[in-house]
N, CA, C and O of each residue as an XYZ file, in Angstrom:
476
protein
N       0.846     -1.163      0.000
C       0.000      0.000      0.000
C       0.896      1.232      0.000
O       1.813      1.326      0.815
N       0.653      2.141     -0.869
C       1.439      3.366     -0.921
C       0.677      4.484     -0.242
O      -0.554      4.505     -0.228
N       1.433      5.411      0.320
C       0.827      6.556      0.983
C       1.309      7.822      0.312
O       2.442      7.904     -0.160
N       0.435      8.800      0.277
C       0.799     10.081     -0.314
C       1.653     10.856      0.683
O       1.397     10.824      1.887
N       2.649     11.538      0.186
C       3.517     12.356      1.022
C       3.004     13.778      0.953
O       2.795     14.335     -0.125
N       2.805     14.355      2.136
C       2.298     15.722      2.200
C       3.413     16.622      2.692
O       3.962     16.388      3.769
N       3.759     17.643      1.928
C       4.811     18.573      2.302
C       4.160     19.768      2.972
O       3.268     20.409      2.416
N       4.636     20.058      4.201
C       4.073     21.149      4.983
C       5.044     22.319      5.023
O       6.255     22.112      4.933
N       4.547     23.537      5.156
C       5.444     24.675      5.344
C       6.223     24.519      6.645
O       5.774     23.828      7.560
N       7.385     25.156      6.731
C       8.270     24.992      7.874
C       7.659     25.521      9.166
O       7.965     25.000     10.238
N       6.811     26.530      9.096
C       6.278     27.110     10.321
C       4.987     26.450     10.776
O       4.454     26.827     11.820
N       4.468     25.485     10.038
C       3.223     24.823     10.404
C       3.538     23.582     11.228
O       4.425     22.816     10.851
N       2.831     23.355     12.358
C       3.121     22.170     13.175
C       2.732     20.896     12.443
O       1.859     20.896     11.575
N       3.395     19.821     12.812
C       3.119     18.529     12.188
C       1.756     18.022     12.638
O       1.378     18.225     13.792
N       1.010     17.365     11.749
C      -0.285     16.830     12.152
C      -0.109     15.609     13.035
O       0.917     14.931     12.970
N      -1.106     15.328     13.859
C      -1.072     14.130     14.675
C      -1.329     12.926     13.775
O      -1.675     13.069     12.603
N      -1.152     11.737     14.349
C      -1.369     10.516     13.568
C      -2.824     10.409     13.148
O      -3.130      9.921     12.061
N      -3.732     10.873     14.026
C      -5.153     10.822     13.679
C      -5.439     11.694     12.468
O      -6.132     11.277     11.540
N      -4.897     12.916     12.486
C      -5.145     13.854     11.389
C      -4.509     13.376     10.097
O      -5.111     13.491      9.030
N      -3.274     12.829     10.180
C      -2.606     12.398      8.955
C      -3.306     11.198      8.344
O      -3.398     11.102      7.120
N      -3.806     10.273      9.173
C      -4.513      9.114      8.633
C      -5.829      9.547      8.008
O      -6.235      9.016      6.974
N      -6.496     10.510      8.631
C      -7.761     10.975      8.078
C      -7.543     11.782      6.812
O      -8.380     11.748      5.910
N      -6.410     12.525      6.725
C      -6.155     13.306      5.520
C      -5.835     12.408      4.333
O      -6.090     12.786      3.190
N      -5.285     11.236      4.583
C      -5.013     10.296      3.502
C      -6.304      9.616      3.076
O      -6.410      9.113      1.957
N      -7.277      9.603      3.968
C      -8.551      9.008      3.616
C      -8.712      7.600      4.142
O      -9.690      6.929      3.810
N      -7.778      7.133      4.956
C      -7.880      5.792      5.504
C      -8.528      5.875      6.888
O      -8.214      6.774      7.669
N      -9.410      4.961      7.186
C      -9.990      4.959      8.531
C      -8.956      4.488      9.547
O      -8.076      3.687      9.230
N      -9.073      4.990     10.761
C      -8.160      4.567     11.817
C      -8.534      3.170     12.287
O      -9.715      2.883     12.485
N      -7.548      2.295     12.470
C      -7.874      0.953     12.950
C      -8.374      1.021     14.394
O      -8.005      1.919     15.150
N      -9.197      0.083     14.751
C      -9.740      0.072     16.113
C      -8.640     -0.167     17.136
O      -8.735      0.303     18.270
N      -7.582     -0.904     16.740
C      -6.466     -1.139     17.657
C      -5.777      0.164     18.028
O      -5.309      0.330     19.155
N      -5.716      1.088     17.077
C      -5.074      2.379     17.339
C      -5.844      3.139     18.422
O      -5.239      3.724     19.321
N      -7.133      3.131     18.338
C      -7.949      3.801     19.344
C      -7.778      3.135     20.702
O      -7.763      3.817     21.727
N      -7.648      1.809     20.724
C      -7.436      1.109     21.989
C      -6.085      1.460     22.593
O      -5.967      1.655     23.802
N      -5.064      1.540     21.737
C      -3.734      1.898     22.241
C      -3.732      3.319     22.770
O      -3.163      3.583     23.829
N      -4.356      4.235     22.054
C      -4.411      5.626     22.509
C      -5.190      5.769     23.813
O      -4.903      6.660     24.613
N      -6.165      4.903     24.029
C      -6.975      4.976     25.247
C      -6.241      4.405     26.455
O      -6.611      4.697     27.593
N      -5.209      3.598     26.230
C      -4.461      2.995     27.338
C      -3.688      4.072     28.082
O      -2.886      4.791     27.485
N      -3.929      4.187     29.390
C      -3.290      5.239     30.188
C      -1.867      4.881     30.585
O      -1.131      5.743     31.066
N      -1.458      3.616     30.392
C      -0.091      3.220     30.738
C       0.922      3.712     29.708
O       2.115      3.785     30.002
N       0.462      4.048     28.509
C       1.348      4.527     27.450
C       1.205      6.037     27.356
O       0.093      6.560     27.278
N       2.317      6.724     27.364
C       2.283      8.183     27.347
C       2.378      8.692     25.914
O       3.330      8.388     25.196
N       1.382      9.466     25.512
C       1.373     10.070     24.194
C       1.573     11.581     24.261
O       1.901     12.205     23.252
N       1.380     12.172     25.429
C       1.535     13.616     25.572
C       3.023     13.958     25.604
O       3.825     13.166     26.099
N       3.400     15.119     25.085
C       4.814     15.487     25.135
C       5.282     15.690     26.569
O       4.525     16.148     27.425
N       6.525     15.346     26.815
C       7.117     15.488     28.139
C       7.699     16.886     28.260
O       8.372     17.372     27.352
N       7.437     17.512     29.367
C       7.959     18.862     29.588
C       9.346     18.751     30.209
O       9.508     18.157     31.275
N      10.332     19.314     29.551
C      11.710     19.257     30.019
C      11.999     20.427     30.942
O      11.635     21.565     30.648
N      12.648     20.146     32.048
C      13.056     21.205     32.953
C      14.325     21.855     32.418
O      15.181     21.185     31.841
N      14.437     23.140     32.609
C      15.647     23.830     32.166
C      16.796     23.482     33.090
O      16.651     23.493     34.312
N      17.938     23.173     32.496
C      19.120     22.859     33.291
C      19.909     24.128     33.520
O      20.203     24.876     32.587
N      20.238     24.355     34.750
C      21.053     25.517     35.100
C      22.512     25.112     34.938
O      22.959     24.148     35.558
N      23.263     25.846     34.103
C      24.673     25.457     33.926
C      25.443     25.625     35.231
O      25.225     26.575     35.983
N      26.341     24.687     35.480
C      27.108     24.738     36.719
C      28.191     25.809     36.625
O      28.610     26.199     35.535
N      28.615     26.255     37.745
C      29.693     27.243     37.823
C      31.008     26.544     37.488
O      31.295     25.488     38.051
N      31.817     27.108     36.583
C      33.078     26.443     36.240
C      34.022     26.383     37.444
O      34.142     27.339     38.211
N      34.680     25.241     37.584
C      35.619     25.062     38.698
C      36.929     25.778     38.384
O      37.114     26.328     37.299
N      37.828     25.756     39.358
C      39.121     26.414     39.167
C      39.913     25.723     38.066
O      40.664     26.370     37.337
N      39.744     24.397     37.943
C      40.465     23.667     36.899
C      39.939     24.047     35.518
O      40.721     24.231     34.585
N      38.624     24.163     35.382
C      38.041     24.588     34.104
C      38.546     25.971     33.708
O      38.884     26.207     32.548
N      38.594     26.875     34.670
C      39.063     28.234     34.391
C      40.543     28.237     34.014
O      40.953     28.966     33.111
N      41.352     27.414     34.713
C      42.787     27.347     34.407
C      43.010     26.764     33.017
O      43.850     27.257     32.263
N      42.263     25.716     32.673
C      42.405     25.117     31.344
C      41.953     26.076     30.250
O      42.578     26.144     29.192
N      40.880     26.814     30.492
C      40.432     27.809     29.511
C      41.511     28.856     29.282
O      41.772     29.242     28.142
N      42.137     29.316     30.354
C      43.203     30.317     30.217
C      44.400     29.729     29.475
O      44.992     30.392     28.624
N      44.758     28.473     29.799
C      45.897     27.827     29.132
C      45.627     27.666     27.641
O      46.496     27.962     26.822
N      44.431     27.201     27.279
C      44.114     27.002     25.875
C      44.009     28.323     25.127
O      44.322     28.385     23.938
N      43.575     29.376     25.803
C      43.544     30.697     25.168
C      44.963     31.162     24.857
O      45.219     31.709     23.785
N      45.887     30.943     25.799
C      47.286     31.320     25.565
C      47.902     30.486     24.442
O      48.636     31.013     23.606
N      47.604     29.187     24.423
C      48.123     28.337     23.347
C      47.550     28.750     21.997
O      48.244     28.695     20.982
N      46.294     29.159     21.984
C      45.688     29.625     20.748
C      46.368     30.873     20.218
O      46.591     31.002     19.014
N      46.698     31.792     21.119
C      47.399     33.005     20.690
C      48.813     32.683     20.228
O      49.308     33.285     19.275
N      49.471     31.732     20.903
C      50.846     31.387     20.564
C      50.929     30.607     19.252
O      51.792     30.886     18.420
N      50.037     29.633     19.063
C      50.109     28.754     17.894
C      49.194     29.181     16.748
O      49.186     28.540     15.697
N      48.435     30.236     16.932
C      47.549     30.713     15.874
C      48.280     31.059     14.587
O      47.843     30.646     13.513
N      49.379     31.804     14.660
C      50.120     32.109     13.425
C      50.685     30.863     12.730
O      50.765     30.815     11.503
N      51.073     29.865     13.519
C      51.583     28.625     12.914
C      50.469     27.930     12.134
O      50.686     27.461     11.016
N      49.281     27.865     12.725
C      48.144     27.252     12.036
C      47.769     28.012     10.785
O      47.423     27.410      9.769
N      47.833     29.336     10.849
C      47.525     30.151      9.674
C      48.537     29.898      8.559
O      48.164     29.794      7.391
N      49.817     29.800      8.920
C      50.859     29.539      7.922
C      50.691     28.152      7.306
O      50.854     27.982      6.097
N      50.363     27.158      8.137
C      50.148     25.813      7.607
C      48.947     25.775      6.661
O      48.989     25.119      5.621
N      47.891     26.474      7.025
C      46.699     26.484      6.170
C      46.974     27.195      4.855
O      46.467     26.787      3.810
N      47.778     28.258      4.899
C      48.062     29.013      3.680
C      48.934     28.206      2.720
O      48.851     28.395      1.506
N      49.766     27.313      3.244
C      50.696     26.543      2.415
C      50.303     25.073      2.307
O      51.143     24.230      1.990
N      49.055     24.761      2.563
C      48.634     23.369      2.586
C      48.789     22.689      1.226
O      49.037     21.484      1.185
N      48.656     23.394      0.137
C      48.807     22.789     -1.182
C      50.166     22.128     -1.355
O      50.261     21.052     -1.945
N      51.205     22.754     -0.851
C      52.561     22.193     -0.940
C      52.793     21.188      0.173
O      53.369     20.124     -0.053
N      52.345     21.526      1.377
C      52.598     20.649      2.522
C      51.911     19.296      2.379
O      52.409     18.292      2.888
N      50.780     19.263      1.696
C      50.075     18.002      1.493
C      50.979     17.012      0.763
O      51.070     15.850      1.158
N      51.653     17.467     -0.305
C      52.523     16.575     -1.067
C      53.778     16.214     -0.295
O      54.305     15.112     -0.450
N      54.259     17.119      0.528
C      55.423     16.804      1.376
C      55.057     15.705      2.369
O      55.823     14.761      2.563
N      53.894     15.824      2.993
C      53.455     14.803      3.956
C      53.239     13.474      3.251
O      53.640     12.436      3.778
N      52.622     13.473      2.086
C      52.409     12.231      1.339
C      53.749     11.594      0.975
O      53.900     10.376      1.064
N      54.720     12.412      0.566
C      56.054     11.884      0.241
C      56.737     11.281      1.451
O      57.361     10.225      1.343
N      56.633     11.928      2.600
C      57.254     11.395      3.817
C      56.606     10.074      4.209
O      57.301      9.131      4.586
N      55.292      9.999      4.124
C      54.595      8.745      4.444
C      55.016      7.648      3.468
O      55.223      6.507      3.880
N      55.146      7.972      2.191
C      55.573      6.972      1.204
C      56.991      6.493      1.508
O      57.270      5.298      1.406
N      57.886      7.403      1.878
C      59.254      6.998      2.230
C      59.270      6.105      3.467
O      60.037      5.143      3.519
N      58.457      6.397      4.440
C      58.400      5.560      5.647
C      57.885      4.165      5.293
O      58.413      3.171      5.790
N      56.865      4.080      4.445
C      56.339      2.775      4.044
C      57.407      1.994      3.277
O      57.584      0.798      3.510
N      58.113      2.655      2.371
C      59.177      1.967      1.628
C      60.303      1.502      2.548
O      60.829      0.405      2.365
N      60.678      2.309      3.524
C      61.727      1.938      4.472
C      61.300      0.724      5.293
O      62.084     -0.206      5.484
N      60.049      0.732      5.780
C      59.575     -0.406      6.562
C      59.497     -1.666      5.712
O      59.797     -2.755      6.203
N      59.100     -1.543      4.444
C      59.063     -2.705      3.551
C      60.479     -3.230      3.320
O      60.687     -4.443      3.296
N      61.453     -2.338      3.152
C      62.835     -2.750      2.932
C      63.383     -3.448      4.167
O      64.068     -4.465      4.056
N      63.079     -2.896      5.364
C      63.562     -3.501      6.603
C      62.900     -4.861      6.851
O      63.502     -5.746      7.459
N      61.671     -5.021      6.381
C      60.968     -6.284      6.600
C      61.365     -7.327      5.560
O      61.614     -8.482      5.908
N      61.427     -6.935      4.288
C      61.674     -7.899      3.215
C      63.143     -8.043      2.851
O      63.512     -9.013      2.189
N      63.990     -7.111      3.262
C      65.420     -7.171      2.924
C      66.103     -8.424      3.446
O      66.785     -9.101      2.676
N      65.948     -8.761      4.720
C      66.585     -9.992      5.217
C      66.076    -11.247      4.509
O      66.839    -12.193      4.315
N      64.816    -11.269      4.125
C      64.301    -12.435      3.403
C      64.936    -12.543      2.021
O      65.238    -13.645      1.563
N      65.141    -11.406      1.352
C      65.756    -11.425      0.022
C      67.221    -11.858      0.124
O      67.707    -12.602     -0.728
N      67.926    -11.396      1.165
C      69.334    -11.783      1.333
C      69.458    -13.269      1.656
O      70.376    -13.938      1.182
N      68.544    -13.775      2.455
C      68.582    -15.185      2.821
C      68.322    -16.041      1.571
O      68.956    -17.079      1.381
N      67.380    -15.593      0.720
C      67.084    -16.326     -0.493
C      68.245    -16.256     -1.468
O      68.519    -17.237     -2.159
N      68.941    -15.118     -1.545
C      70.091    -14.954     -2.450
C      71.278    -15.809     -1.997
O      72.052    -16.304     -2.817
N      71.406    -15.973     -0.680
C      72.493    -16.785     -0.153
C      72.226    -18.283     -0.336
O      73.135    -19.106     -0.231
N      70.980    -18.613     -0.607
C      70.618    -20.015     -0.837
C      70.304    -20.752      0.437
O      70.253    -21.982      0.431
N      70.095    -20.066      1.505
C      69.809    -20.740      2.772
C      68.370    -21.100      2.911
O      67.972    -21.673      3.925
């Protein structure tokens, strides 16, 4: 069974299940009415209490100050890295490739020498 999709404006509230089923033209099943009538199941929205933010501790304040100082100190370095990322990307890729080749040589080199020696 296919259902029609109804697009609502952003400021209009969503219809309830009863309204959406009736707008499609399908009758509501009797089981749905029984479930809605059951008081053990909550269908009403839950009201959330506002949480009061806690006062920052001395450690939070010290860390905020430390990170602010690090941001001021390392900010120019980050700006320089971002400005030169086009070149640095290839430098990093080259370094990673050299490390992989070195590890492959260190791993497979002794096996190649052992095979060449005939052992």
